[in-house]
C-alpha positions as CSV (number, residue, x, y, z in Angstrom):
1,X,24.3,10.1,-13.6
2,X,23.9,6.8,-15.6
3,X,23.4,3.2,-14.8
4,X,27.2,2.7,-15.0
5,X,27.8,4.8,-11.9
6,X,28.5,3.1,-8.5
7,X,25.9,4.3,-6.2
8,X,25.7,4.5,-2.4
9,X,23.2,5.3,0.3
10,X,22.3,4.8,3.9
11,X,19.7,2.0,3.8
12,X,18.3,2.2,7.3
13,X,15.8,4.7,8.6
14,X,16.9,8.1,10.0
15,X,17.4,8.3,13.7
16,X,19.2,6.2,16.4
17,X,19.4,2.5,16.2
18,X,21.5,-0.5,17.1
19,X,22.7,-1.0,13.6
20,X,22.8,1.2,10.5
21,X,23.6,0.0,7.0
22,X,25.5,1.7,4.2
23,X,24.8,0.0,0.8
24,X,27.0,0.3,-2.3
25,X,26.2,-1.0,-5.7
26,X,28.2,-1.0,-9.0
27,X,31.5,-1.9,-10.6
28,X,33.6,-0.1,-8.0
29,X,31.9,-1.7,-5.0
30,X,34.7,-4.3,-4.4
31,X,37.4,-1.6,-4.9
32,X,35.8,0.8,-2.5
33,X,35.2,-1.8,0.3
34,X,38.8,-3.0,-0.1
35,X,40.2,0.5,0.3
36,X,38.4,1.2,3.6
37,X,37.9,-2.1,5.4
38,X,40.5,-3.4,7.8
39,X,39.7,-7.0,9.0
40,X,39.7,-7.6,12.7
41,X,41.9,-10.0,14.6
42,X,41.2,-13.6,13.6
43,X,39.5,-12.6,10.4
44,X,41.1,-14.3,7.3
45,X,40.9,-11.9,4.4
46,X,43.3,-11.0,1.7
47,X,42.9,-7.4,0.4
48,X,40.4,-7.3,-2.4
49,X,39.5,-11.0,-2.0
50,X,36.1,-10.9,-0.3
51,X,34.3,-14.2,-0.5
52,X,30.8,-13.9,-2.0
53,X,28.1,-13.5,0.6
54,X,30.4,-13.9,3.5
55,X,30.2,-11.6,6.6
56,X,33.5,-10.1,7.8
57,X,34.2,-8.4,11.1
58,X,36.6,-5.4,11.1
59,X,36.8,-1.6,11.0
60,X,36.2,1.1,8.5
61,X,39.1,3.6,8.2
62,X,39.6,6.9,6.6
63,X,42.0,6.0,3.7
64,X,44.0,9.3,3.8
65,X,44.7,9.4,7.5
66,X,44.2,5.7,8.6
67,X,41.8,6.9,11.3
68,X,39.3,4.3,12.5
69,X,35.8,5.4,11.9
70,X,33.7,2.6,13.3
71,X,33.6,-1.1,14.2
72,X,31.6,-2.9,11.5
73,X,30.5,-6.1,9.8
74,X,30.9,-6.1,6.0
75,X,29.5,-8.4,3.3
76,X,30.2,-8.4,-0.4
77,X,27.7,-9.9,-2.9
78,X,29.0,-10.6,-6.4
79,X,26.7,-9.7,-9.3
80,X,24.6,-10.8,-11.0
81,X,23.4,-12.8,-8.0
82,X,22.7,-9.8,-5.8
83,X,19.7,-7.6,-5.2
84,X,20.6,-5.1,-7.9
85,X,22.3,-7.6,-10.3
86,X,25.6,-5.7,-9.8
87,X,28.4,-6.0,-7.3
88,X,27.0,-5.0,-4.0
89,X,28.6,-4.4,-0.6
90,X,26.8,-3.6,2.6
91,X,28.5,-2.1,5.7
92,X,26.7,-2.6,9.0
93,X,27.9,0.0,11.6
94,X,26.5,1.5,14.7
95,X,23.1,3.0,13.9
96,X,23.8,6.7,14.7
97,X,23.8,9.6,12.3
98,X,27.5,10.4,12.7
99,X,29.1,7.0,11.8
100,X,26.6,6.5,8.9
101,X,27.3,9.9,7.4
102,X,31.0,9.6,7.8
103,X,31.1,6.2,6.1
104,X,28.8,7.4,3.3
105,X,31.1,10.4,2.8
106,X,34.2,8.2,2.6
107,X,32.5,5.9,0.1
108,X,31.4,8.8,-2.1
109,X,34.9,10.3,-1.9
110,X,36.2,7.1,-3.4
111,X,34.1,7.4,-6.6
112,X,30.5,6.4,-5.6
113,X,27.7,8.8,-6.2
114,X,24.6,9.3,-3.9
115,X,21.8,7.0,-4.9
116,X,18.5,8.5,-6.0
117,X,15.2,7.3,-4.3
118,X,14.5,3.7,-5.3
119,X,17.6,3.5,-7.4
120,X,18.8,0.1,-6.0
121,X,15.5,-1.5,-6.8
122,X,15.3,0.3,-10.2
123,X,18.7,-1.3,-11.1
124,X,17.3,-4.7,-10.1
125,X,14.5,-4.1,-12.6
126,X,16.8,-2.8,-15.3
127,X,19.2,-5.7,-14.9
128,X,16.3,-8.2,-15.1
129,X,16.4,-9.4,-11.5
130,X,12.7,-8.5,-11.1
131,X,9.9,-7.1,-13.2
132,X,8.1,-3.8,-12.8
133,X,5.2,-5.2,-10.8
134,X,7.6,-6.9,-8.4
135,X,9.7,-3.7,-8.1
136,X,6.6,-1.6,-7.3
137,X,5.6,-4.0,-4.6
138,X,8.8,-3.4,-2.7
139,X,7.7,0.0,-1.5
140,X,4.3,-1.5,-0.5
141,X,6.1,-4.1,1.6
142,X,7.9,-1.2,3.4
143,X,4.8,0.9,3.9
144,X,2.3,-1.8,4.6
145,X,0.2,-0.8,7.7
146,X,-1.5,-4.2,8.3
147,X,-0.7,-7.9,8.0
148,X,-3.1,-8.3,5.1
149,X,-1.5,-5.4,3.3
150,X,1.9,-6.9,3.8
151,X,0.7,-10.3,2.5
152,X,-0.8,-8.7,-0.6
153,X,2.5,-6.9,-1.3
154,X,4.6,-9.9,-0.6
155,X,2.6,-12.0,-3.1
156,X,3.2,-9.3,-5.8
157,X,6.9,-9.0,-4.9
158,X,7.2,-12.8,-5.3
159,X,5.8,-12.5,-8.8
160,X,2.3,-13.9,-8.4
161,X,0.6,-11.1,-10.2
162,X,3.2,-11.1,-12.9
163,X,2.7,-14.8,-13.4
164,X,-1.0,-14.4,-13.9
165,X,-0.5,-11.5,-16.2
166,X,2.1,-13.3,-18.3
167,X,-0.4,-16.2,-18.6
168,X,-2.8,-13.9,-20.3
169,X,-0.1,-12.3,-22.4
170,X,0.8,-15.9,-23.7
171,X,-2.9,-16.4,-24.7
172,X,-2.8,-13.1,-26.6
173,X,0.3,-14.0,-28.4
174,X,-1.2,-17.3,-29.5
175,X,-4.3,-15.5,-30.7
176,X,-2.2,-12.9,-32.6
177,X,-0.1,-15.6,-34.2
178,X,-3.3,-17.4,-35.4
179,X,-4.7,-14.2,-36.8
180,X,-1.5,-13.2,-38.4
181,X,-1.3,-16.6,-40.1
182,X,-4.8,-16.2,-41.4
183,X,-4.0,-12.8,-42.9
184,X,-0.7,-13.8,-44.5
185,X,-1.9,-17.2,-45.7
186,X,-5.6,-17.0,-46.7
187,X,-5.6,-20.7,-47.2
188,X,-4.9,-21.1,-43.5
189,X,-8.1,-21.0,-41.4
190,X,-7.7,-20.4,-37.7
191,X,-10.0,-22.6,-35.6
192,X,-12.6,-20.1,-34.6
193,X,-13.9,-22.0,-31.6
194,X,-10.4,-22.5,-30.3
195,X,-9.5,-18.8,-30.8
196,X,-12.7,-17.7,-29.1
197,X,-12.1,-20.1,-26.2
198,X,-8.6,-18.8,-25.7
199,X,-9.8,-15.2,-25.7
200,X,-12.8,-15.9,-23.5
201,X,-10.4,-17.5,-21.0
202,X,-8.0,-14.5,-21.1
203,X,-10.9,-12.1,-20.4
204,X,-12.1,-14.3,-17.5
205,X,-8.6,-14.3,-16.0
206,X,-8.5,-10.5,-16.0
207,X,-12.1,-10.3,-14.6
208,X,-11.0,-12.5,-11.7
209,X,-8.0,-10.3,-11.0
210,X,-10.3,-7.2,-11.2
211,X,-13.0,-8.6,-8.9
212,X,-11.3,-7.6,-5.7
213,X,-9.3,-4.6,-7.0
214,X,-11.3,-2.1,-5.0
215,X,-10.7,-4.2,-1.9
216,X,-7.0,-4.4,-2.9
217,X,-6.8,-0.6,-3.1
218,X,-8.3,-0.2,0.4
219,X,-5.8,-2.9,1.8
220,X,-2.9,-0.9,0.3
221,X,-4.0,2.7,0.8
222,X,-6.6,2.4,3.6
223,X,-9.8,4.5,4.0
224,X,-10.9,7.3,6.2
225,X,-13.5,6.8,8.9
226,X,-14.9,9.5,11.0
227,X,-16.8,9.3,14.3
228,X,-19.5,11.9,14.3
229,X,-22.3,13.0,16.6
230,X,-23.4,15.6,19.1
231,X,-21.3,16.4,22.2
232,X,-21.0,13.9,25.0
233,X,-22.2,10.8,23.2
234,X,-18.9,9.0,24.0
235,X,-17.2,9.7,20.7
236,X,-13.7,10.1,22.3
237,X,-14.3,7.1,24.5
238,X,-15.1,5.0,21.4
239,X,-12.1,6.5,19.6
240,X,-9.7,5.6,22.4
241,X,-11.1,2.1,22.6
242,X,-10.7,1.5,18.9
243,X,-7.2,3.1,18.9
244,X,-6.2,1.0,21.9
245,X,-4.8,4.0,23.6
246,X,-5.8,7.2,25.3
247,X,-5.3,9.5,22.3
248,X,-8.3,11.7,23.0
249,X,-9.2,13.5,26.2
250,X,-12.4,12.1,27.8
251,X,-14.4,14.1,30.4
252,X,-18.0,14.4,31.3
253,X,-18.0,18.0,30.0
254,X,-19.7,18.4,26.6
255,X,-17.4,19.9,23.9
256,X,-14.1,18.7,25.3
257,X,-12.9,17.7,21.8
258,X,-12.1,20.9,19.9
259,X,-10.0,19.6,17.1
260,X,-10.0,16.5,14.9
261,X,-7.6,13.7,16.2
262,X,-6.5,10.9,13.9
263,X,-4.9,7.5,14.3
264,X,-4.3,4.5,12.0
265,X,-6.0,1.3,13.1
266,X,-6.2,-2.2,11.7
267,X,-9.7,-3.4,10.9
268,X,-9.9,-6.9,9.6
269,X,-6.6,-6.4,7.8
270,X,-7.5,-3.0,6.2
271,X,-5.8,0.2,7.4
272,X,-8.4,2.7,8.6
273,X,-7.5,6.3,9.4
274,X,-9.9,6.9,12.3
275,X,-10.9,10.5,13.1
276,X,-12.5,11.7,16.4
277,X,-14.2,15.1,15.8
278,X,-15.7,17.9,17.8
279,X,-19.4,17.4,18.8
280,X,-21.9,18.8,16.4
281,X,-24.0,21.6,17.9
282,X,-24.9,25.2,17.5
283,X,-21.5,27.1,17.9
284,X,-21.1,28.9,21.2
285,X,-17.7,30.6,20.6
286,X,-15.1,31.0,17.9
287,X,-12.9,28.1,19.1
288,X,-15.9,25.7,19.2
289,X,-17.0,27.0,15.8
290,X,-13.6,26.2,14.3
291,X,-13.6,22.7,15.8
292,X,-17.0,22.0,14.3
293,X,-15.9,23.3,10.9
294,X,-12.9,21.0,11.0
295,X,-15.3,18.1,11.9
296,X,-17.3,18.9,8.8
297,X,-14.2,19.0,6.7
298,X,-13.1,15.5,7.9
299,X,-16.6,14.2,7.4
300,X,-16.5,15.4,3.7
301,X,-13.1,13.6,3.2
302,X,-14.1,10.4,4.9
303,X,-15.3,7.3,3.1
304,X,-17.1,5.9,6.1
305,X,-18.9,7.4,9.1
306,X,-19.7,6.1,12.5
307,X,-22.7,8.0,13.6
308,X,-22.8,7.8,17.4
309,X,-26.0,8.5,19.5
310,X,-26.5,8.8,23.2
311,X,-29.1,6.1,24.1
312,X,-29.7,7.5,27.6
313,X,-31.3,10.7,26.2
314,X,-34.1,11.3,23.7
315,X,-33.1,12.5,20.2
316,X,-32.1,16.2,20.3
317,X,-31.7,19.0,17.8
318,X,-27.9,18.4,17.8
319,X,-28.6,14.8,16.6
320,X,-30.4,16.2,13.6
321,X,-27.6,18.6,12.9
322,X,-25.1,15.8,12.9
323,X,-27.3,13.6,10.7
324,X,-27.5,16.3,8.1
325,X,-23.7,15.9,7.5
326,X,-24.0,12.2,6.7
327,X,-23.5,11.4,3.0
328,X,-25.9,8.8,1.7
329,X,-23.3,7.7,-0.9
330,X,-20.8,6.7,1.8
331,X,-20.5,3.7,4.1
332,X,-22.4,4.3,7.3
333,X,-22.4,2.7,10.8
334,X,-25.1,3.8,13.3
335,X,-24.4,3.0,16.9
336,X,-26.3,3.8,20.1
337,X,-24.0,4.3,23.1
338,X,-24.6,4.0,26.8
339,X,-26.5,0.7,26.5
340,X,-25.9,0.1,30.2
341,X,-28.5,2.9,31.0
342,X,-32.2,2.8,30.4
343,X,-32.9,3.3,26.7
344,X,-34.6,6.6,25.7
345,X,-34.2,6.4,22.0
346,X,-36.6,4.7,19.6
347,X,-34.9,3.0,16.7
348,X,-37.7,4.0,14.3
349,X,-37.0,7.6,15.1
350,X,-33.3,7.1,14.5
351,X,-34.0,5.7,11.0
352,X,-36.2,8.7,10.2
353,X,-33.4,11.1,10.8
354,X,-30.9,9.3,8.6
355,X,-30.4,10.5,5.0
356,X,-30.4,6.9,3.6
357,X,-32.5,3.8,4.0
358,X,-31.5,1.8,7.0
359,X,-32.7,-1.4,8.6
360,X,-33.3,-1.0,12.4
361,X,-31.6,-4.3,13.0
362,X,-28.4,-2.8,11.6
363,X,-28.4,-0.2,14.4
364,X,-25.7,-1.3,16.8
365,X,-25.9,-1.0,20.6
366,X,-22.8,-0.6,22.7
367,X,-21.5,0.5,26.0
368,X,-18.2,2.0,27.0
369,X,-18.8,2.1,30.7
370,X,-15.9,-0.3,31.6
371,X,-13.0,-2.1,30.0
372,X,-14.9,-5.3,29.4
373,X,-17.8,-3.7,27.6
374,X,-15.5,-1.3,25.7
375,X,-13.7,-4.4,24.3
376,X,-17.0,-5.8,23.3
377,X,-17.9,-2.5,21.6
378,X,-14.7,-2.6,19.7
379,X,-15.5,-6.0,18.4
380,X,-19.0,-5.0,17.3
381,X,-17.8,-1.8,15.6
382,X,-14.7,-3.4,13.9
383,X,-16.8,-6.4,12.6
384,X,-19.4,-4.1,11.0
385,X,-16.7,-1.8,9.6
386,X,-14.8,-4.8,8.2
387,X,-17.9,-6.1,6.5
388,X,-18.5,-2.7,4.9
389,X,-15.0,-2.2,3.6
390,X,-13.7,-5.7,2.9
391,X,-16.8,-7.7,2.4
392,X,-15.5,-10.4,4.7
393,X,-12.3,-11.0,2.7
394,X,-10.0,-13.3,4.7
395,X,-6.2,-13.1,4.9
396,X,-4.6,-14.8,2.0
397,X,-7.9,-15.7,0.4
398,X,-7.0,-14.3,-3.0
399,X,-4.4,-12.4,-5.0
400,X,-5.2,-8.8,-4.7
401,X,-4.6,-6.1,-7.3
402,X,-3.7,-3.1,-5.0
403,X,-2.6,-0.3,-7.4
404,X,-4.9,2.0,-9.3
405,X,-2.4,1.9,-12.2
406,X,-2.6,-1.9,-12.5
407,X,-6.3,-1.8,-12.2
408,X,-6.6,0.7,-15.0
409,X,-4.3,-1.4,-17.3
410,X,-6.1,-4.6,-16.6
411,X,-9.4,-3.0,-17.3
412,X,-8.1,-1.6,-20.6
413,X,-6.7,-5.0,-21.6
414,X,-9.9,-6.8,-20.8
415,X,-12.0,-4.2,-22.8
416,X,-9.7,-4.6,-25.8
417,X,-9.9,-8.4,-25.6
418,X,-13.7,-8.3,-25.5
419,X,-13.7,-5.8,-28.4
420,X,-11.5,-8.3,-30.4
421,X,-13.9,-11.1,-29.6
422,X,-16.9,-9.0,-30.8
423,X,-15.1,-8.1,-34.0
424,X,-14.4,-11.8,-34.8
425,X,-18.1,-12.7,-34.0
426,X,-19.3,-10.0,-36.3
427,X,-17.2,-11.4,-39.1
428,X,-15.1,-8.2,-39.5
429,X,-11.6,-8.2,-41.1
430,X,-9.2,-10.0,-38.7
431,X,-7.0,-6.9,-38.8
432,X,-9.5,-5.1,-36.5
433,X,-9.2,-7.9,-33.9
434,X,-5.5,-7.8,-34.2
435,X,-5.3,-4.1,-33.4
436,X,-7.4,-4.6,-30.2
437,X,-5.3,-7.6,-29.1
438,X,-2.0,-5.7,-29.6
439,X,-3.4,-2.9,-27.5
440,X,-4.3,-5.4,-24.8
441,X,-0.9,-6.9,-25.0
442,X,0.7,-3.4,-24.7
443,X,-1.4,-2.6,-21.6
444,X,-0.4,-5.9,-19.9
445,X,3.2,-5.3,-20.8
446,X,3.1,-2.1,-18.9
447,X,2.2,-4.0,-15.7
448,X,5.3,-6.2,-16.0
449,X,7.4,-3.5,-17.5
450,X,8.0,-5.1,-20.9
451,X,6.3,-2.3,-22.8
452,X,6.5,0.5,-20.1
453,X,8.1,3.8,-21.2
454,X,10.8,5.5,-19.3
455,X,8.3,8.0,-17.9
456,X,6.2,5.2,-16.4
457,X,9.2,3.5,-15.0
458,X,10.3,6.7,-13.3
459,X,6.9,7.2,-11.8
460,X,7.0,3.8,-10.2
461,X,10.2,4.5,-8.4
462,X,9.6,8.1,-7.4
463,X,7.6,7.0,-4.3
464,X,10.6,5.0,-3.0
465,X,12.9,6.1,-0.2
466,X,16.6,6.6,-0.7
467,X,18.5,3.4,0.0
468,X,16.0,0.9,-1.3
């Protein structure tokens, strides 16, 4: 298959729905829609003369038999002012699997080929409608789990990251031109202060983008957080309160939770995969032993832990067993539950059992005895978790670099720019600085796609779903 093929795919999610969409893109799009679309009564349409970006009501027919397949709305979008930059038609039919499959089969029988994952967006990139950073943001828009994640993806899809990167590329091109002139024409002397100023500004622009890159990664990909503690501390009650639903069974019997239960939650705009685990204690049977082993596995994979204690009882051996699983290198929240009952835990003793230095004022106190106090507990835990993973970042406060690939390229470009600056300061031959600046330019070009290889482009689109 080549870019000259006309491609087709179902562009709505699998399953039942009110509306389903079959999308067709390529030179044969108008020919195909003309062959299978019959306008409804009152619809003014001459065969093959679809007005650009006009919705038409009618029916899709099977060309060989004339059988009506479904009642539809159809729209034709003339290239290059379409999503892919090619002629595109979209057929909106009833959102069931049968009509969608039948229409797709008919379209492919008339010369279209099934689209590969992300191929519509890939064609938009190859036809110059969007750059590679914008294209990669499309899948993030679709998969965003929180409003902040959607906002970050939307800014990239609108070209804000590309705009900032291209600004740095322009500075590099100016510096390369000045250095090249000095090499080719020794009598020409580039203004050293002006050259250094431009490169220093370029480096600072990249540093600004990289400042919140780790936060951006979390906003896009999320983090894992596990609730850990001995049995009957209220872990499942806290899990349900944070999840906003009764996902875990809650009883007064210790050891009710035998397997890890997971749910995505939104914490200050960051997606958090929250895990409720079996209570940590000496194993009493094989099933309980397996549950505790799985709790340990989830704890190892987690990037943050919520260590929950029962404030109505003195510290027990099980609390020490659970504390041994805590990783001092990971983010930690310590909370004492059952604050509605007389306190029997001393905070100093809690600090002594932790594997990392902890201020006793940072130990949270909550109660989950009723709905009102559970809601307050959720606020307390979410606020602390939000501080740990986002550092108080507000929605829309800055442009976020969310992809590890982009972060790596920006870091490489900044390092090369700083190396060029150092070479110039040391008075080395300008060719050394030129090599570093070209390397920086190449790295930034991979972000926008201008210097990206075919393999890199393919990797960007391999995450996409079919039909987008």
